N, C-alpha and C positions, 0 to 999 in steps of 0.2 A: 160792658166788658166783653160779653160773648160776641156781640156784633163786631166789635173791633177785631177780635181773633179771626173771624171769617174774612174780614176785609184784608187783613195782613196775609192770610193764606192765599187769597185770590191774587194779591199783588205778586207774591212770590211765584205762583204758577205762571202768571203772565210774563214776568221777567225771565223765568226759565225757558218758556216757549219761545221768547224772542231771541235768546241766546242760541237755542237749538236751530231755529230757522235761519239765523243770521250767519252761520259758519258752516260751510259744506266742504272744507278742505282739511286734510290731515297728511302729514308727511308719510311718504312711502319709501321703503328701502328694500334691500334684497336680503332674502334668507340665503346664506351661503355657509356651508361648512368649511371653515378655514383652519389652517394649521398654525398654532402658536407655540413656539418653543418645542416643536416636535410633537405636540399633543393636539387632539381634535376638540373643537368646541363649536357651538352654533350660535349665531347672532339672533336667532329666533325671529327674523324679519323676512317677510315674503313680498314679492314685487306686485302682486296682483290683488292685494287686499289691504284695507285700512287697518291700522292699529286701533285698539280701544282708546278713547280719549275722554270719556265721561267717568265720573265717580260720584257715588252717593255715600255720605258719611253720617253716622249716628254717633253723637258724643254725649257724655255725661261726666259731671265732676263736682268740684266745690268752688264756691264764690267767696271772696273776701273783700272788704271795703278799704278804700284809701280816701277817707273823708275827714271832716272836722271831728266828728264823734267816732272814736275808735280807741283801742287800748294802747297799742304800741305802733311804732312806725313800720316795722317789718315782721311783726309777729302778732299772732291773734289768740284771743281767749277762747278756750274750748269749753269752759264751765258755763252752764246755762245762765242766761241766754247766750248760746255760742255764736261767735262771729263767723264760724265756718258754716255756710249755708250750701244749698244745692243749686245746680244748674244742669240743663239738658237741652239738646237741640239736634238739628239736622242741617247738613250742608250739601250743596250741589256744586261740583267743579267741572268746568270745561277746559281742557288743556288746548292751548293754541299751538303748542309745539312740545318739545320735551322739557322745556324750562319754565315757560310762562303760561299762566292760565287765569281764568276768571272764576271767582268763587262767590256763591250766594249762600248766606248763612242766616239761620233763624235760631235763637236761643231764648228760653224762658227759665226763670228761676227766682230766687229771693236773695236779698242782701240784709245784713244786720251788723251794726257796729255799736260798741258800748264803751263807757268810761270805766276806770278802775280806781280803787283806793289802796290796794296792796300790790306789791311786786313792781317790777320794772324800774324806771328811773323816776326821780322826784318830779320832773316836769310831766311825766305821764300820769302820775298819781294825783296831781293837783290841777291838771289842765281843765277838767270839767268845771272847777270853780272859776277859772278865768273866763269860761264860756258863759258864766252867769247862772249856773245851776247850783242848788243847795244840797244836792244828793246825786248819787250815781244815776246815770240815765243810759238808755240805749235807743237806737232808732231801728226800724225795720221797714222793709218795703212789702207791699203786696206783691203778687206774682208779676214780675217784669217781663216785658216782651222786647226782644232786641232783634233787629234785622239789619243786615249790612251787605254791601257788595265790596269785594276785595280783590286785589291783585295777588295772585298766587305765584310764588317763585320757588322752584326746585333748585336749591343750591348745589346738591350733589351732582346734577347734570351740568350745571353752569361752570363749576370749578373743578370738581374732583374726577369727572368721568374720563377725560382724555388722558390725564396723568396715570390713571389706573392701567389703561391700555399700554402706554409707553413703559411704565414701570414693569409690567409683566414681561415685555420684550427684553428690557435691559437685564432682568434677573433670569431670563430663560425659564420662566415658570408659567403655567397655564393661567389664562385670564379667568378669574372666578366671577361668577354671577353676583351682582350687587344685591344685598338684602336689606340694607339700611339707607334711608334717605332723609336728608335734612331740608326743611322748607320753612318759608315764612309767608305770612299773610299780612296785608295792610290795606285799609280802605276807609269807607265812610258809611254811616248808617244812622239809625235812630234807636232810642230806648223810650218805652212808654211804661209808666208805673205810678204808684202812689206810695208815699213814705210818711211816717209819723214818729214822734219821739215819746218814749215811755220812761217812767220811773222804774229803776231796777227792783226796788223793794216790793212794790205792789202791782207792777205792770199796768199802772194807770197812765193815760196820756198826760204829757206835760202841757200846761196852759199858761204858766206864769213867767216865762222867759221873754225878755224884750227882743231877743234875736230870732224868735220863731217867726216863720213866714206867716204873714197876716192874711193869707188867702188860701184857696184850696191847694191841697198837697198833691193833687194829680198833675202830672206834667208829661210832656213829650219833648225830648231834647236830641240834638245832633250828637253823635258819638264818633270817635276815631279809634277803631280797634286795631291793635297790632298783635301778631301771634308768632310764636316760634315753636316748631314741632319736629318730632322724629317719627318716621314711619318705618314699620317693619313688614317686609313682604312675607305673607304666609303662603299664598298661592297666586296663580295668575288671576284669580277673581277677588281675593280678599287681602286687605292690609289691616294691621292694627297699629295704633299710634298713641303717643303721648304729646299733649299740646298745652302750652301756656299762653293765655291771652291777657293783655292789659288794655283796658278800655278807658279812654279819656272821654269825659263828657264836657260839653260846652256850657256848663253852668255849675252853680253851687247848691243845687236843689236836691241832690240825691239823698242827703241825710236829713232833709226837712229843716235844716239849719242854715242861715244865711248871714254872712258878715257884711253884707252891703250896706246895712244901716247901723253898723257898730261904731262908726266914727273912729276915734283914736285906737280902738281895740282891733281895728282891721289888721294891723301889722302882726297881731298874735295868731292869726289864722294859720292852721296847719296846711290847709288845702284851699286855695282860692278857686280851683276848679276840681270838682269831685271826680274820682276815678274808682275803678274796681278791677279785680283780677279774677280770672276764671281758669282753673286748672282742670283738665279733662282727659279721660281716656276715650279712645274712639275706635270704631270699626268702619272700614271703608269697603264698599262693594264697587268693583270696577266693571264698566260695561262700555259698549259702543254700538254703532249702527249694526243692522242685521248683516250677518256674514263677516263681521270684523274678526281679526286675528284674536287668538287667546291672550296675547301679551298686551299690556297697557303701555302706552307711549311714555309714561313717566318713568318706567323702569328700563327703558331702552335709550341709550345715548346714540343718536344717529351718527355722530361723528366717529364713535368707536366702531360702529358697524361699517361705516364708509371706509375708515382706515384699514380695517381688516380685509374688506373686499378688494380695495386697491392693492393692498400688500399681496393678496393671493393672485390678482391679475398680473402684477409686476413679476411675481415669482414664476408664473406660468410663461409670461412673455419673454423674460430674460433667463429662463432656466438654462443652465450650462449644458450645452450639447456638443458632443464630439463624435460625429457619425463614423469617422474612419479610425477613431481610437489612437490618433497620433500624438495626443497630448495638447493639441491646439483647438480651442473651441471653434465651432462652425462659423461664428460671426467674424472671426479673424483668420480663418483658414483659407488661404489662396489656392489650396489644392485639396478640396474636401473629400476626394475619393482616393487618398493615398493607400497603396496596398499594405497589407498587414506586415509588420516588422520593419518598415522603412524608417530610416533615420531622416528626420526633417529639421528645418530651421525654425525660427520663431514665427514665421508666417505659414508654417505647415507645408512648405515645399520640400520635396525629396532632395536630400543633399547629394551632390556629386563634387566632392572637395577638389579632386584633381582635374575635373572637367574633361574626363576621358570618354564620356558617354555611358559609363557604368555607374549606377547609383551606389553609394557607399556600402549599403547593406548587401550588395551583390558583387562588389569590386574586390578581387583577391588582393589588390594593392591600392587602397583608397587614396593614398597620398603619392602617387607617381609623379616624378618630376617631369615638367614639360620640356626639359632640356635633352631628354633622351627619347628615342622612339618608343611608342606604346603599342603593344599587341595584346588584345584580349584583357585589357586593363592592367597589364604588367609592363614595366619598363624593360626594354631590351638592354641587358647588362653587358659586361665585357665580352661575353660570348658573341655579341653582335658586332665586335670590332673586326677590322680587316685582319687577314692572316698575318700581315706585317706587324700590326699593332699587338696582336696576341703574342707573337714571338718576342717583340720588344719588352712586353711585360714579363714574360718568362725569364728573359735574360736579366732584367732588373731584380726580380725576386730571387733568382739563383745567386746573383752577385751579392745581394743583401744577406742571404742565408750564409754564404761562404765567406762573408767579410771577416776582417780581423777581430771585430768585437763580438762575434757570435760563435757559440759552440755548436756541436751537432744538435740538430732539432729533429732528428728522425727517431721515432719510437715505433718499432714494429710496423714500419711502412707509413707511419703518419709523420708528415713534415709540416712546415709552417702553414697555418690556416689563417684566412682573412675573411671578414665580413665587411660589407660596404653599406654606406648610408646616403640618403638623399641630402640635397643642399639644405644646410641649416637645420637638419633633423637629427634626432638620436633615437627614434623608435626603431625596433627590430622589424625589418621587412620580411615578408613571408619567403622571399627568394633566398634569404640567408639562413633559414632554419636548417636545411640539410647540413650546412657547414658547422653549425652549432651542435647538431646531433653528433657529428663526427668527433668534435672536441669532447663532448660528454662521454661518448663511448670509450675513448682512450682513457679518460680520467676514471671511468668505472673499472676499466681493465687493470689500471695501475693505481691502487688506492693511495700510494705514497707520493705520487707525482703532483708537483705544484706547477702552476701554469702562469707565465707572464701574460698579462693582458694590457696591451698598449694601444692607446687611442690617438688618432690623427685627424687633421682637417685639411681642406684645401686652403688656399691663400686669400680667399675673398672675404676677409674681414680683419679686424684688429687682432693683435697678438693676444690681448686679454680675453676678448670674446672667444677666439678659437681655443684658448687653453680651457676655458669653462666648457665649451662644446665637446672637446675631446674627453674631458672628465665625464660628462653626462653620457657619452657613447660607451665608455668603458663600464660605467655603472649599469647601463641598460643591458649590456651583454652579460655581465656577471649575475645581475638579478634574474635574467632569463634562465641561465644555467642552474642557479640555486633553486628557483621556484619550480622549474619544469622537471629537472632531473635529480633534485634533492642532493646536490653536491655541496659539501661543506664550504662556506664562504672563505674560510681561512686558507684554502688551498689556492686561492688566486692572489697574484701579486700585481696590483694595478699600477699603471704608469700613464701619464698625461703629457703629450708632447705638442699639441696644437698643430702648427704647420711645419714643424721641424722634421727633418729626415723624410721628406716627401718622396715618393717613388718618382714623380715627375717634378723636378725642382722648378722648372720654368714651364709649367703647364699652361697651355693656351687653348685647348679644346675641352669640351664638356667630358668626353671619355677620359681624358687625362685627369681632370679634376675629380671625376668619379672614383678613379683608382686611388687618389690621395685621401678620400674621405673613407677611412677604414679603421678597423680594430684588428690587431694581430694577436695570435695565440702561439706560443711556443714554450717548451719546458723551461722551468726555472731551476731545476736541480738535476 
């Protein structure tokens, strides 16, 4: 037996050395402090060093049988002789990436199974009689030796890792470091042991059952272990874990009882192939080549790190920049050096709405009409008319004032006031502000005075359109006086006349049209 132990240990050492020498690659990623949901965290990965990818595990726990001789299907007897025995071992794992690895495992321990006469179900209490025994019996093994090579799969990295990263971004919460890992192992190996059956009453070996094996009870059999476990990260060097193994054997020899010669009783066998379970607690030491990083690859999802680094690169590459502060990002700005305070369009180009060579933010009249001459950004108004035209306007205004439908409109030297508008516009031009100031001054001087405010247009549109336009011009004038000079709105009597009562009934030139686009002010009482 001792010689066999040494042979097994030598085999494990050779297999381990072969794995070490056969794999010289490990994924490398970047350590990058990135920002997630406005908070800092580190992916713990560096570009110039390998991650740890080896681990050594010590485990110990309890074994239970799934054989013909046992008490219950899924429960065990703790009363002596107890069906819960011990097991212990060591495992060596080499990770090929953050998901898959190769595991070598060696376990030694004992197994024991017994029949019962009390408790459980009727079939459990009487099954030992069916097996051909005349009293309660139990089997036990000598120290068994189990060796296996297994595929190791980290399900946390395979399934859950990427979703954790995405979920943290959706919820705008920091990405927390993972501390729990779910894994499985499955593989092939062998078990070497010796088992015998004993009477429960006197602990003597059974020799009178026709189903006992008729040859030595020492055997070596192929096994197929499967394991499911949870790991808990304690530090960068150590993990602790809980693991459950179920080991299938390729024979019915484990309990020293065999139905192969039982004939018609074969169908009564509980287990045609014996198996056993091994629940264990374990401690894992993680290590790597000389100079490796402190972090083990199993606790790092490279995809998470990659996505974080890419996200940071994209953020830096496409960071919104607006060098001239005009509200248009540099990538879309066709005029990236716009001066401060300039009004720009959606392409970042300085606006010159009336195309007079003065940008809107410097233009004293940004919406000058192209139908009138422009000097220093301002339309040349009626003052720019010829002396004959000026006299004609004076005559028309005087006749209008002295007409049969008008009363005296002179108040302490103030007579009829007018302001003029651009074509199709109703905004107050800067050139008209002095006239509005004059209206406000008179109204301030005479608090009981009410003022008629009448709006007009030229003839270049429909009656309906011009009526609305004249209404908007009257409202703009009244709003200006109310907001600028704090005059009560009730002191204004608005009137909207569109293209009626034009100063030039048959206007044909732009200066004539300009004089028709007006709002008049005169006393209403």
